[in-house]
All heavy atoms as an XYZ file, in Angstrom:
929
protein
N       3.622    -12.658      4.754
C       3.866    -11.338      4.216
C       5.279    -10.931      4.625
O       5.511    -10.543      5.754
C       2.824    -10.373      4.774
C       2.958     -8.981      4.276
S       1.504     -7.984      4.577
C       1.160     -8.309      6.284
N       6.215    -11.054      3.705
C       7.609    -10.758      4.015
C       7.872     -9.295      3.714
O       8.500     -8.957      2.729
C       8.507    -11.672      3.216
C       8.324    -13.118      3.649
C       9.085    -14.047      2.797
N      10.483    -13.617      2.731
C      11.432    -14.350      2.193
N      11.152    -15.512      1.686
N      12.673    -13.903      2.145
N       7.341     -8.410      4.570
C       7.430     -6.989      4.297
C       8.780     -6.386      4.636
O       8.972     -5.201      4.482
C       6.297     -6.215      4.959
C       6.163     -6.435      6.421
N       7.064     -5.971      7.328
C       5.227     -7.105      7.119
C       6.682     -6.322      8.532
N       5.582     -7.008      8.434
N       9.726     -7.201      5.107
C      11.046     -6.654      5.386
C      11.932     -6.689      4.146
O      13.018     -6.154      4.148
C      11.696     -7.396      6.553
C      11.940     -8.841      6.270
N      10.942     -9.776      6.390
C      13.031     -9.509      5.851
C      11.427    -10.965      6.064
N      12.681    -10.826      5.739
N      11.474     -7.325      3.073
C      12.233     -7.354      1.830
C      11.576     -6.424      0.829
O      10.361     -6.422      0.663
C      12.275     -8.771      1.256
C      12.990     -9.808      2.101
C      12.895    -11.172      1.452
C      14.433     -9.436      2.310
N      12.374     -5.643      0.158
C      11.838     -4.680     -0.778
C      12.603     -4.774     -2.088
O      13.778     -5.094     -2.106
C      11.968     -3.277     -0.184
O      11.480     -2.323     -1.076
N      11.938     -4.499     -3.184
C      12.576     -4.560     -4.490
C      13.440     -3.348     -4.760
O      14.604     -3.465     -5.114
N      12.910     -2.157     -4.586
C      13.636     -0.925     -4.887
C      14.210     -0.319     -3.603
O      13.559     -0.312     -2.581
C      12.688      0.091     -5.531
C      12.231     -0.293     -6.906
C      11.128      0.655     -7.369
N      10.600      0.266     -8.661
C       9.691     -0.694     -8.829
N       9.198     -1.350     -7.807
N       9.268     -0.988    -10.038
N      15.386      0.256     -3.709
C      16.019      0.842     -2.522
C      15.573      2.279     -2.274
O      15.669      2.773     -1.164
C      17.534      0.765     -2.642
C      18.026     -0.671     -2.551
C      19.505     -0.730     -2.319
C      19.943     -2.177     -2.143
N      21.389     -2.277     -1.944
N      15.130      2.967     -3.315
C      14.602      4.331     -3.199
C      15.571      5.286     -2.505
O      15.161      6.232     -1.858
C      13.240      4.336     -2.478
C      12.144      3.495     -3.122
C      10.920      3.450     -2.233
C      11.785      4.027     -4.492
N      16.871      4.998     -2.633
C      17.914      5.883     -2.101
C      17.806      6.133     -0.599
O      18.081      7.224     -0.124
C      17.870      7.225     -2.850
C      19.206      7.563     -3.470
O      20.185      6.843     -3.259
N      19.252      8.631     -4.222
N      17.339      5.135      0.155
C      17.180      5.294      1.605
C      17.679      4.047      2.317
O      17.607      2.953      1.767
C      15.696      5.464      1.960
C      15.140      6.817      1.629
C      13.629      6.835      1.784
N      13.113      8.187      1.694
C      12.942      8.837      0.552
N      13.268      8.272     -0.584
N      12.459     10.053      0.550
N      18.132      4.202      3.570
C      18.475      3.018      4.371
C      17.222      2.158      4.593
O      16.098      2.669      4.576
C      18.955      3.598      5.705
C      19.192      5.046      5.466
C      18.374      5.448      4.290
N      17.420      0.872      4.813
C      16.302     -0.070      4.897
C      15.224      0.354      5.889
O      14.048      0.367      5.548
C      16.811     -1.473      5.277
O      17.845     -1.827      4.371
C      15.707     -2.498      5.200
N      15.617      0.703      7.114
C      14.626      1.026      8.148
C      13.810      2.257      7.750
O      12.581      2.272      7.889
C      15.305      1.260      9.492
N      14.495      3.258      7.229
C      13.810      4.482      6.814
C      12.859      4.210      5.659
O      11.739      4.704      5.621
C      14.882      5.497      6.377
C      14.426      6.916      6.289
C      15.551      7.810      5.829
O      15.632      8.128      4.648
N      16.430      8.196      6.734
N      13.315      3.394      4.699
C      12.501      3.043      3.531
C      11.247      2.276      3.962
O      10.141      2.576      3.518
C      13.339      2.200      2.563
C      12.581      1.762      1.328
C      13.490      1.022      0.359
N      14.010     -0.220      0.880
C      15.285     -0.469      1.116
N      16.210      0.429      0.901
N      15.659     -1.648      1.588
N      11.423      1.303      4.844
C      10.274      0.503      5.282
C       9.265      1.369      6.037
O       8.056      1.230      5.846
C      10.727     -0.665      6.160
C      11.478     -1.744      5.407
S      10.682     -2.294      3.880
C       9.109     -2.829      4.485
N       9.743      2.259      6.893
C       8.849      3.132      7.643
C       8.072      4.044      6.702
O       6.867      4.237      6.859
C       9.650      3.947      8.657
C       8.830      4.675      9.710
C       8.015      3.696     10.544
C       9.745      5.484     10.606
N       8.762      4.584      5.699
C       8.111      5.451      4.726
C       7.024      4.682      3.962
O       5.890      5.158      3.820
C       9.140      5.990      3.731
C       8.532      6.815      2.612
S       9.705      7.195      1.300
C       9.974      5.572      0.586
N       7.363      3.475      3.488
C       6.407      2.691      2.707
C       5.217      2.250      3.561
O       4.077      2.257      3.091
C       7.100      1.479      2.078
C       8.102      1.808      0.964
C       8.861      0.569      0.545
C       7.409      2.446     -0.228
N       5.468      1.877      4.822
C       4.371      1.495      5.722
C       3.412      2.662      5.904
O       2.192      2.491      5.891
C       4.921      1.054      7.077
C       5.605     -0.300      7.035
C       6.392     -0.570      8.292
N       5.526     -0.585      9.475
C       5.976     -0.703     10.710
N       7.258     -0.810     10.950
N       5.139     -0.714     11.723
N       3.969      3.859      6.078
C       3.139      5.055      6.217
C       2.339      5.335      4.962
O       1.159      5.690      5.019
N       2.982      5.146      3.808
C       2.291      5.406      2.542
C       1.166      4.399      2.292
O       0.114      4.763      1.766
C       3.291      5.404      1.385
C       4.220      6.610      1.410
S       5.474      6.572      0.122
C       4.492      7.075     -1.276
N       1.392      3.138      2.666
C       0.328      2.129      2.525
C      -0.859      2.512      3.411
O      -2.018      2.445      2.980
C       0.848      0.706      2.866
C      -0.299     -0.279      2.950
C       1.856      0.256      1.821
N      -0.574      2.948      4.635
C      -1.638      3.400      5.535
C      -2.400      4.579      4.951
O      -3.631      4.616      4.989
N      -1.667      5.541      4.383
C      -2.314      6.708      3.764
C      -3.163      6.299      2.572
O      -4.263      6.818      2.376
C      -1.264      7.728      3.319
C      -0.602      8.445      4.484
O      -1.171      8.401      5.603
O       0.478      9.026      4.284
N      -2.634      5.367      1.759
C      -3.388      4.896      0.593
C      -4.705      4.272      1.029
O      -5.758      4.559      0.458
C      -2.563      3.874     -0.201
C      -3.307      3.161     -1.330
C      -3.737      4.148     -2.407
C      -2.463      2.058     -1.921
N      -4.669      3.448      2.056
C      -5.887      2.785      2.513
C      -6.842      3.778      3.165
O      -8.044      3.734      2.940
C      -5.529      1.604      3.440
C      -4.875      0.512      2.584
C      -6.762      1.069      4.156
C      -4.108     -0.512      3.334
N      -6.305      4.721      3.911
C      -7.137      5.728      4.571
C      -7.812      6.644      3.552
O      -9.010      6.894      3.621
C      -6.285      6.551      5.542
C      -7.088      7.507      6.392
C      -6.224      8.295      7.373
N      -5.553      7.434      8.344
C      -4.226      7.194      8.357
N      -3.421      7.737      7.472
N      -3.716      6.408      9.283
N      -7.034      7.157      2.583
C      -7.553      8.163      1.643
C      -7.981      7.579      0.302
O      -8.594      8.284     -0.506
C      -6.502      9.250      1.403
C      -6.062      9.936      2.658
N      -6.914     10.705      3.417
C      -4.868      9.957      3.300
C      -6.247     11.182      4.463
N      -5.014     10.728      4.426
N      -7.613      6.327      0.030
C      -7.926      5.588     -1.188
C      -7.233      6.123     -2.433
O      -7.442      5.609     -3.530
C      -9.442      5.463     -1.400
C     -10.109      4.789     -0.213
C     -11.408      4.098     -0.548
O     -11.834      4.119     -1.695
O     -11.984      3.512      0.389
N      -6.398      7.148     -2.290
C      -5.631      7.673     -3.414
C      -4.510      8.553     -2.873
O      -4.742      9.371     -1.986
C      -6.551      8.496     -4.324
O      -5.803      9.097     -5.354
N      -3.275      8.367     -3.390
C      -2.170      9.244     -3.016
C      -1.342      9.567     -4.253
O      -1.287      8.786     -5.212
C      -1.263      8.650     -1.906
C      -0.725      7.277     -2.290
C      -1.954      8.623     -0.570
C       0.284      6.721     -1.300
N      -0.682     10.729     -4.229
C       0.173     11.172     -5.330
C       1.616     11.061     -4.862
O       1.973     11.585     -3.807
C      -0.174     12.622     -5.659
C       0.575     13.193     -6.832
C       0.026     14.599     -7.140
N       0.597     15.125     -8.345
C       1.700     15.887     -8.384
N       2.302     16.213     -7.260
N       2.157     16.326     -9.536
N       2.461     10.374     -5.649
C       3.851     10.133     -5.269
C       4.673      9.872     -6.528
O       4.159     10.016     -7.639
C       3.929      8.955     -4.265
O       5.278      8.774     -3.857
C       3.400      7.665     -4.855
N       5.934      9.484     -6.355
C       6.739      9.158     -7.540
C       6.346      7.770     -8.040
O       5.809      6.949     -7.289
C       8.245      9.173     -7.219
O       8.521      8.165     -6.260
C       8.693     10.525     -6.702
N       6.644      7.497     -9.309
C       6.296      6.192     -9.895
C       6.947      5.046     -9.130
O       6.304      4.036     -8.847
C       6.735      6.130    -11.363
C       5.781      6.783    -12.319
C       6.265      6.683    -13.763
O       6.953      5.693    -14.108
O       5.943      7.593    -14.539
N       8.228      5.198     -8.789
C       8.950      4.122     -8.101
C       8.313      3.816     -6.750
O       8.102      2.649     -6.391
C      10.416      4.497     -7.927
N       7.982      4.864     -5.985
C       7.348      4.656     -4.685
C       5.968      4.049     -4.858
O       5.560      3.182     -4.092
C       7.247      5.973     -3.910
C       8.576      6.454     -3.367
C       8.394      7.781     -2.659
C       9.724      8.426     -2.350
N       9.572      9.823     -1.954
N       5.222      4.507     -5.868
C       3.875      3.976     -6.115
C       3.927      2.473     -6.379
O       3.095      1.709     -5.883
C       3.221      4.697     -7.287
N       4.929      2.038     -7.140
C       5.044      0.611     -7.465
C       5.393     -0.214     -6.229
O       4.921     -1.346     -6.081
C       6.077      0.413     -8.572
C       5.567      0.923     -9.923
C       6.639      0.876    -10.982
C       6.112      1.445    -12.302
N       7.163      1.457    -13.342
N       6.213      0.343     -5.338
C       6.535     -0.357     -4.095
C       5.327     -0.387     -3.156
O       5.059     -1.402     -2.516
C       7.716      0.313     -3.390
C       9.050     -0.022     -4.005
C       9.325     -1.507     -4.044
O       9.331     -2.156     -2.985
O       9.537     -2.036     -5.146
N       4.614      0.728     -3.076
C       3.417      0.787     -2.226
C       2.391     -0.230     -2.728
O       1.740     -0.904     -1.934
C       2.828      2.218     -2.204
C       1.442      2.231     -1.583
C       3.758      3.141     -1.436
N       2.264     -0.355     -4.056
C       1.314     -1.315     -4.619
C       1.625     -2.732     -4.132
O       0.713     -3.466     -3.739
C       1.358     -1.261     -6.149
C       0.525     -2.374     -6.774
C       0.339     -2.290     -8.256
N       1.546     -1.934     -8.982
C       1.556     -1.682    -10.285
N       0.465     -1.736    -10.988
N       2.691     -1.377    -10.885
N       2.917     -3.125     -4.142
C       3.289     -4.476     -3.698
C       2.797     -4.751     -2.282
O       2.214     -5.803     -1.996
C       4.812     -4.648     -3.714
C       5.426     -4.707     -5.087
C       6.939     -4.771     -5.005
N       7.342     -5.976     -4.269
C       8.538     -6.148     -3.742
N       9.449     -5.219     -3.801
N       8.838     -7.267     -3.115
N       3.046     -3.790     -1.387
C       2.685     -3.984      0.010
C       1.176     -3.909      0.222
O       0.608     -4.695      0.987
C       3.401     -2.942      0.873
C       4.912     -3.109      0.865
S       5.786     -1.764      1.672
C       5.542     -2.182      3.383
N       0.515     -2.982     -0.449
C      -0.929     -2.797     -0.278
C      -1.703     -4.016     -0.768
O      -2.638     -4.470     -0.103
C      -1.393     -1.545     -1.021
N      -1.312     -4.570     -1.907
C      -2.000     -5.748     -2.451
C      -1.923     -6.898     -1.440
O      -2.906     -7.593     -1.191
C      -1.366     -6.183     -3.778
C      -1.481     -5.163     -4.889
C      -2.764     -5.217     -5.680
O      -3.478     -6.234     -5.598
O      -3.054     -4.242     -6.380
N      -0.746     -7.084     -0.853
C      -0.564     -8.186      0.093
C      -1.408     -7.995      1.349
O      -2.028     -8.947      1.840
C       0.912     -8.335      0.457
C       1.730     -8.890     -0.687
C       3.199     -8.928     -0.354
C       3.992     -9.400     -1.573
N       5.428     -9.328     -1.351
N      -1.447     -6.768      1.876
C      -2.178     -6.541      3.120
C      -3.698     -6.616      2.882
O      -4.446     -7.094      3.745
C      -1.732     -5.224      3.801
C      -2.344     -4.014      3.167
C      -2.030     -5.249      5.280
N      -4.164     -6.208      1.711
C      -5.600     -6.316      1.408
C      -5.992     -7.786      1.254
O      -7.057     -8.212      1.711
C      -5.972     -5.487      0.162
C      -5.835     -3.995      0.482
C      -7.404     -5.798     -0.293
C      -5.946     -3.080     -0.722
N      -5.105     -8.584      0.643
C      -5.365    -10.020      0.532
C      -5.452    -10.641      1.929
O      -6.299    -11.503      2.186
C      -4.276    -10.707     -0.301
O      -4.282    -10.111     -1.604
C      -4.524    -12.197     -0.421
N      -4.605    -10.190      2.848
C      -4.690    -10.653      4.240
C      -6.062    -10.317      4.824
O      -6.644    -11.110      5.553
C      -3.626     -9.975      5.104
C      -2.247    -10.452      4.822
C      -1.759    -11.270      5.989
N      -0.420    -11.756      5.698
C      -0.034    -12.990      5.956
N      -0.851    -13.856      6.509
N       1.179    -13.371      5.664
N      -6.545     -9.124      4.513
C      -7.859     -8.701      5.007
C      -8.967     -9.605      4.513
O      -9.936     -9.860      5.220
N      -8.831    -10.096      3.282
C      -9.848    -10.994      2.731
C      -9.854    -12.342      3.450
O     -10.904    -12.956      3.594
C      -9.611    -11.204      1.233
C     -10.032    -10.001      0.405
C      -9.606    -10.104     -1.028
C     -10.128    -11.341     -1.725
N      -9.772    -11.363     -3.143
N      -8.668    -12.792      3.911
C      -8.596    -14.050      4.666
C      -9.369    -13.879      5.971
O     -10.183    -14.718      6.335
C      -7.130    -14.464      4.926
C      -7.062    -15.670      5.849
C      -6.423    -14.738      3.614
N      -9.097    -12.777      6.664
C      -9.923    -12.375      7.796
C      -9.739    -13.086      9.122
O     -10.470    -12.825     10.056
N      -8.752    -13.985      9.247
C      -8.583    -14.659     10.533
C      -7.661    -13.849     11.454
O      -7.119    -12.815     11.057
C      -8.063    -16.092     10.337
C      -6.734    -16.143      9.606
O      -6.029    -15.148      9.500
N      -6.396    -17.315      9.095
N      -7.486    -14.302     12.671
C      -6.718    -13.571     13.673
C      -5.249    -13.427     13.261
O      -4.659    -12.365     13.427
C      -6.814    -14.278     15.036
C      -6.080    -13.604     16.187
C      -6.615    -12.200     16.424
C      -6.211    -14.442     17.453
N      -4.679    -14.481     12.713
C      -3.285    -14.424     12.278
C      -3.098    -13.339     11.218
O      -2.149    -12.547     11.280
C      -2.833    -15.779     11.735
C      -1.428    -15.785     11.244
N      -0.350    -15.597     12.070
C      -0.914    -15.916      9.986
C       0.769    -15.638     11.356
N       0.444    -15.822     10.085
N      -4.008    -13.282     10.260
C      -3.936    -12.270      9.202
C      -4.056    -10.870      9.778
O      -3.358     -9.950      9.362
C      -5.038    -12.490      8.171
O      -4.839    -13.702      7.504
N      -4.948    -10.710     10.744
C      -5.135     -9.397     11.370
C      -3.858     -8.966     12.107
O      -3.446     -7.820     12.033
C      -6.315     -9.437     12.346
C      -6.665     -8.078     12.932
C      -7.911     -8.146     13.780
N      -9.117     -8.337     13.003
C      -9.905     -7.344     12.582
N      -9.607     -6.108     12.876
N     -10.978     -7.598     11.887
N      -3.210     -9.904     12.787
C      -1.981     -9.572     13.508
C      -0.837     -9.272     12.545
O      -0.011     -8.399     12.816
C      -1.601    -10.708     14.462
C      -2.515    -10.715     15.664
C      -2.162    -11.777     16.657
N      -3.012    -11.632     17.846
C      -3.187    -12.574     18.740
N      -2.580    -13.747     18.605
N      -3.958    -12.371     19.780
N      -0.784     -9.972     11.422
C       0.234     -9.691     10.410
C       0.014     -8.296      9.825
O       0.976     -7.553      9.588
C       0.201    -10.744      9.301
C       0.694    -12.113      9.733
S       2.408    -12.131     10.258
C       3.218    -11.954      8.687
N      -1.245     -7.935      9.593
C      -1.558     -6.596      9.081
C      -1.174     -5.535     10.113
O      -0.617     -4.491      9.768
C      -3.042     -6.495      8.729
N      -1.443     -5.805     11.380
C      -1.092     -4.855     12.445
C       0.425     -4.690     12.566
O       0.908     -3.631     12.946
C      -1.657     -5.294     13.796
C      -3.083     -4.888     14.061
S      -3.397     -3.116     13.969
C      -2.423     -2.502     15.340
N       1.183     -5.737     12.226
C       2.642     -5.632     12.297
C       3.176     -4.725     11.188
O       4.235     -4.126     11.325
C       3.302     -7.009     12.218
O       3.286     -7.497     10.896
N       2.424     -4.614     10.105
C       2.823     -3.735      9.007
C       2.258     -2.329      9.203
O       2.965     -1.336      9.060
C       2.337     -4.309      7.671
C       2.639     -3.458      6.441
C       4.123     -3.488      6.144
C       1.855     -3.934      5.253
N       0.984     -2.240      9.530
C       0.302     -0.956      9.682
C       0.031     -0.721     11.161
O      -0.618     -1.532     11.803
C      -1.028     -0.970      8.925
C      -0.931     -1.320      7.448
C      -2.291     -1.642      6.905
C      -0.284     -0.191      6.685
N       0.512      0.376     11.683
C       0.375      0.603     13.117
C      -0.949      1.259     13.498
O      -1.267      1.368     14.668
C       1.544      1.467     13.616
O       1.623      2.628     12.792
C       2.853      0.710     13.538
N      -1.730      1.685     12.520
C      -2.990      2.365     12.788
C      -4.151      1.368     12.802
O      -4.467      0.765     11.776
C      -3.226      3.441     11.720
C      -4.414      4.327     12.033
O      -5.207      3.971     12.921
O      -4.546      5.371     11.374
N      -4.771      1.182     13.951
C      -5.856      0.204     14.082
C      -7.066      0.553     13.224
O      -7.770     -0.338     12.762
C      -6.291      0.085     15.553
C      -5.274     -0.624     16.415
C      -5.758     -0.819     17.842
O      -6.960     -1.047     18.042
O      -4.909     -0.731     18.742
N      -7.319      1.842     13.011
C      -8.460      2.257     12.195
C      -8.274      1.789     10.756
O      -9.215      1.305     10.122
C      -8.637      3.799     12.265
C      -8.975      4.210     13.699
C      -9.686      4.280     11.285
C      -8.796      5.676     13.982
N      -7.042      1.895     10.239
C      -6.742      1.453      8.879
C      -6.910     -0.067      8.777
O      -7.494     -0.576      7.819
C      -5.317      1.888      8.467
C      -4.905      1.244      7.157
C      -5.241      3.400      8.357
N      -6.411     -0.794      9.776
C      -6.535     -2.259      9.768
C      -8.008     -2.653      9.808
O      -8.441     -3.555      9.082
C      -5.754     -2.890     10.943
C      -6.023     -4.384     11.042
C      -4.263     -2.622     10.779
N      -8.799     -1.958     10.622
C     -10.229     -2.243     10.696
C     -10.891     -2.025      9.339
O     -11.735     -2.814      8.915
C     -10.882     -1.359     11.767
C     -12.313     -1.745     12.085
C     -12.883     -0.890     13.201
C     -12.418     -1.419     14.548
N     -13.101     -0.770     15.678
N     -10.492     -0.955      8.646
C     -11.051     -0.667      7.318
C     -10.714     -1.792      6.339
O     -11.557     -2.208      5.550
C     -10.513      0.671      6.790
C     -11.053      1.017      5.411
C     -10.631      2.397      4.953
C     -11.213      2.701      3.579
N     -10.895      4.055      3.130
N      -9.483     -2.301      6.402
C      -9.076     -3.397      5.508
C      -9.939     -4.626      5.756
O     -10.431     -5.251      4.817
C      -7.591     -3.760      5.719
C      -6.698     -2.625      5.239
C      -7.244     -5.050      4.980
C      -5.252     -2.790      5.640
N     -10.127     -4.980      7.017
C     -10.798     -6.233      7.352
C     -12.320     -6.154      7.255
O     -12.992     -7.174      7.280
C     -10.364     -6.714      8.742
C      -9.027     -7.404      8.708
C      -7.860     -6.665      8.642
C      -8.949     -8.777      8.707
C      -6.629     -7.287      8.584
C      -7.725     -9.412      8.649
C      -6.555     -8.672      8.586
N     -12.878     -4.957      7.158
C     -14.331     -4.837      7.018
C     -14.681     -4.335      5.623
O     -15.054     -5.106      4.746
C     -14.913     -3.899      8.094
O     -14.235     -2.643      8.038
C     -14.783     -4.489      9.476
N     -14.488     -3.046      5.412
C     -14.912     -2.397      4.168
C     -14.202     -2.962      2.927
O     -14.861     -3.342      1.955
C     -14.623     -0.895      4.300
C     -15.174     -0.045      3.188
C     -14.819      1.420      3.389
O     -14.837      1.897      4.542
O     -14.499      2.069      2.381
N     -12.864     -3.014      2.954
C     -12.133     -3.454      1.761
C     -12.261     -4.957      1.517
O     -12.354     -5.390      0.367
C     -10.655     -3.051      1.850
C     -10.382     -1.543      1.907
C      -8.893     -1.270      1.934
C     -11.035     -0.816      0.757
N     -12.274     -5.738      2.582
C     -12.427     -7.188      2.417
C     -13.761     -7.500      1.739
O     -13.843     -8.365      0.869
C     -12.346     -7.887      3.770
N     -14.791     -6.756      2.129
C     -16.115     -6.943      1.523
C     -16.117     -6.471      0.073
O     -16.637     -7.128     -0.811
C     -17.134     -6.151      2.342
C     -18.569     -6.453      2.001
C     -19.509     -5.666      2.901
O     -19.360     -5.737      4.141
O     -20.386     -4.972      2.342
N     -15.501     -5.300     -0.168
C     -15.487     -4.712     -1.516
C     -14.773     -5.612     -2.522
O     -15.185     -5.733     -3.668
C     -14.783     -3.353     -1.485
C     -14.837     -2.638     -2.825
C     -13.913     -1.432     -2.924
N     -14.087     -0.444     -1.884
C     -13.355      0.666     -1.793
N     -12.408      0.923     -2.680
N     -13.543      1.515     -0.816
N     -13.664     -6.247     -2.092
C     -12.848     -7.044     -3.019
C     -13.048     -8.551     -2.863
O     -12.222     -9.325     -3.321
C     -11.371     -6.686     -2.832
C     -11.070     -5.238     -3.120
C     -10.372     -4.454     -2.204
C     -11.483     -4.632     -4.302
C     -10.086     -3.125     -2.467
C     -11.206     -3.306     -4.573
C     -10.513     -2.563     -3.648
O     -10.232     -1.250     -3.916
N     -14.143     -8.964     -2.223
C     -14.376    -10.381     -1.954
C     -14.274    -11.249     -3.208
O     -13.685    -12.309     -3.187
C     -15.751    -10.574     -1.291
C     -15.904    -11.907     -0.616
C     -14.816    -12.179      0.416
O     -14.592    -11.389      1.320
N     -14.102    -13.275      0.286
N     -14.845    -10.781     -4.312
C     -14.873    -11.585     -5.541
C     -13.750    -11.229     -6.506
O     -13.738    -11.695     -7.633
C     -16.227    -11.409     -6.241
C     -17.392    -11.832     -5.343
O     -17.208    -12.780     -4.565
O     -18.449    -11.192     -5.419
N     -12.806    -10.393     -6.077
C     -11.734     -9.942     -6.959
C     -10.438    -10.670     -6.594
O      -9.961    -10.561     -5.477
C     -11.565     -8.430     -6.801
C     -10.661     -7.806     -7.821
C     -10.565     -6.297     -7.590
N      -9.847     -5.693     -8.682
C     -10.438     -5.048     -9.681
N     -11.732     -4.898     -9.705
N      -9.704     -4.547    -10.652
N      -9.830    -11.399     -7.545
C      -8.632    -12.180     -7.230
C      -7.328    -11.379     -7.339
O      -6.392    -11.781     -8.014
C      -8.678    -13.292     -8.270
C      -9.312    -12.641     -9.450
C     -10.302    -11.644     -8.904
N      -7.256    -10.235     -6.678
C      -6.057     -9.407     -6.754
C      -6.298     -8.181     -7.621
O      -7.378     -7.993     -8.179
N      -5.278     -7.350     -7.756
C      -5.406     -6.141     -8.568
C      -6.314     -5.122     -7.915
O      -7.241     -4.608     -8.538
N      -6.039     -4.799     -6.650
C      -6.905     -3.878     -5.907
C      -6.485     -2.421     -6.092
O      -7.189     -1.518     -5.677
C      -6.853     -4.193     -4.402
C      -6.931     -5.674     -4.089
C      -5.859     -6.327     -3.490
C      -8.062     -6.410     -4.406
C      -5.911     -7.681     -3.203
C      -8.113     -7.767     -4.130
C      -7.033     -8.397     -3.533
O      -7.092     -9.727     -3.267
N      -5.292     -2.213     -6.676
C      -4.786     -0.855     -6.844
C      -4.551     -0.543     -8.311
O      -4.417     -1.438     -9.151
C      -3.456     -0.663     -6.080
O      -2.507     -1.607     -6.564
C      -3.636     -0.819     -4.595
N      -4.494      0.758     -8.604
C      -4.247      1.233     -9.965
C      -3.210      2.339     -9.864
O      -3.327      3.238     -9.032
C      -5.562      1.770    -10.532
C      -5.473      2.519    -11.826
C      -6.814      3.176    -12.186
N      -7.895      2.193    -12.249
C      -9.099      2.353    -11.693
N      -9.380      3.451    -11.014
N     -10.011      1.419    -11.799
N      -2.175      2.278    -10.723
C      -1.155      3.324    -10.768
C      -1.335      4.086    -12.081
O      -1.290      3.503    -13.159
C       0.277      2.739    -10.681
C       1.317      3.832    -10.852
C       0.478      2.025     -9.356
N      -1.560      5.392    -11.974
C      -1.748      6.245    -13.149
C      -0.566      7.204    -13.224
O      -0.332      7.986    -12.311
C      -3.067      7.041    -13.060
C      -4.236      6.080    -12.918
C      -3.236      7.940    -14.271
C      -5.519      6.745    -12.485
N       0.181      7.135    -14.315
C       1.357      7.998    -14.477
C       0.920      9.422    -14.814
O      -0.002      9.623    -15.601
C       2.266      7.431    -15.560
C       2.837      6.083    -15.179
C       3.722      5.502    -16.251
C       4.255      4.148    -15.793
N       5.191      3.579    -16.769
N       1.593     10.408    -14.202
C       1.206     11.803    -14.364
C       2.210     12.629    -15.166
O       1.885     13.723    -15.594
C       1.051     12.471    -12.988
C      -0.016     11.911    -12.065
C       0.063     12.601    -10.716
C      -1.391     12.095    -12.676
N       3.426     12.157    -15.357
C       4.449     12.962    -16.019
C       5.425     13.517    -15.003
O       5.322     13.253    -13.811
N       6.381     14.322    -15.447
C       7.458     14.775    -14.565
C       7.025     15.822    -13.546
O       6.176     16.662    -13.827
C       8.488     15.360    -15.534
C       7.719     15.699    -16.759
C       6.565     14.748    -16.824
N       7.662     15.779    -12.371
C       7.442     16.777    -11.322
C       8.188     18.047    -11.716
O       9.269     17.989    -12.286
C       7.968     16.223     -9.990
C       7.836     17.172     -8.822
C       7.951     16.466     -7.493
N       9.208     15.727     -7.326
C       9.400     14.809     -6.384
N       8.436     14.518     -5.533
N      10.553     14.186     -6.297
N       7.619     19.174    -11.381
C       8.179     20.457    -11.801
C       9.590     20.710    -11.265
O      10.469     21.138    -11.998
C       7.246     21.596    -11.380
C       7.660     22.930    -11.934
C       6.522     23.900    -11.962
C       7.034     25.236    -12.448
N       6.302     25.835    -13.493
N       9.820     20.429     -9.997
C      11.104     20.761     -9.384
C      12.288     19.973     -9.908
O      13.298     20.532    -10.324
N      12.193     18.638     -9.916
C      13.344     17.809    -10.268
C      13.058     16.841    -11.414
O      13.866     15.963    -11.694
C      13.815     17.031     -9.038
C      12.720     16.132     -8.472
O      11.605     16.113     -9.025
O      12.985     15.444     -7.469
N      11.910     16.986    -12.065
C      11.525     16.146    -13.209
C      11.392     14.669    -12.849
O      11.500     13.806    -13.711
C      12.497     16.336    -14.374
N      11.145     14.375    -11.565
C      10.926     12.981    -11.164
C       9.577     12.524    -11.730
O       8.604     13.270    -11.679
C      10.911     12.866     -9.645
N       9.514     11.312    -12.297
C       8.234     10.835    -12.853
C       7.215     10.624    -11.722
O       7.475      9.895    -10.775
C       8.599      9.513    -13.531
C       9.943      9.130    -13.010
C      10.598     10.371    -12.493
N       6.072     11.267    -11.848
C       5.050     11.220    -10.799
C       3.903     10.293    -11.200
O       3.696     10.025    -12.382
C       4.493     12.630    -10.533
C       5.524     13.600    -10.011
S       6.243     13.108     -8.433
C       4.886     13.455     -7.347
N       3.154      9.836    -10.192
C       2.030      8.936    -10.434
C       1.022      9.080     -9.303
O       1.341      9.563     -8.213
C       2.510      7.494    -10.508
N      -0.202      8.659     -9.577
C      -1.236      8.555     -8.562
C      -1.508      7.075     -8.382
O      -1.674      6.347     -9.368
C      -2.542      9.281     -9.001
C      -3.698      8.912     -8.074
C      -2.341     10.777     -9.012
N      -1.515      6.619     -7.144
C      -1.909      5.232     -6.867
C      -3.221      5.298     -6.122
O      -3.399      6.095     -5.193
C      -0.837      4.442     -6.086
C      -1.308      2.999     -5.838
C      -0.420      5.132     -4.817
C      -0.233      2.075     -5.332
N      -4.200      4.484     -6.562
C      -5.523      4.519     -5.960
C      -6.086      3.110     -5.860
O      -5.679      2.224     -6.585
C      -6.459      5.427     -6.766
C      -6.612      5.008     -8.219
C      -7.341      6.033     -9.076
O      -7.447      7.193     -8.668
O      -7.800      5.635    -10.149
N      -7.038      2.959     -4.942
C      -7.754      1.695     -4.816
C      -8.840      1.666     -5.877
O      -9.538      2.664     -6.071
C      -8.374      1.565     -3.424
C      -7.413      1.542     -2.244
C      -8.169      1.461     -0.935
C      -6.431      0.389     -2.350
N      -8.990      0.537     -6.565
C     -10.049      0.434     -7.577
C     -11.380      0.246     -6.851
O     -11.431     -0.251     -5.728
C      -9.792     -0.709     -8.576
C      -8.508     -0.455     -9.339
C      -9.757     -2.044     -7.886
N     -12.461      0.677     -7.477
C     -13.759      0.587     -6.796
C     -14.519     -0.669     -7.174
O     -14.157     -1.429     -7.992
C     -14.610      1.804     -7.104
O     -14.531      2.135     -8.448
């Protein structure tokens, strides 16, 4: 999981961008749905899909790789138990991005990213 490389820069320095995306992936897994901009949603999807696939593998190395990305042990536990079981027979595509239209303040395109059931 090469989580130090990112496709979109999102107008932020690398460290700040990675910290923001790591937090958003944790929030997505904790709440199963978050509202954000389309660009951020697409980046969060990349990272979330990879970490959930790690959860399905379920070995110690995968758990440590997930912990290196997500600092919250409760979220990692959820990935390796609840989500790994839920997506056992699904070969990827664990998230869904739904476009919402422009944000009122700056007309940024908004979206909801959620875990599929």
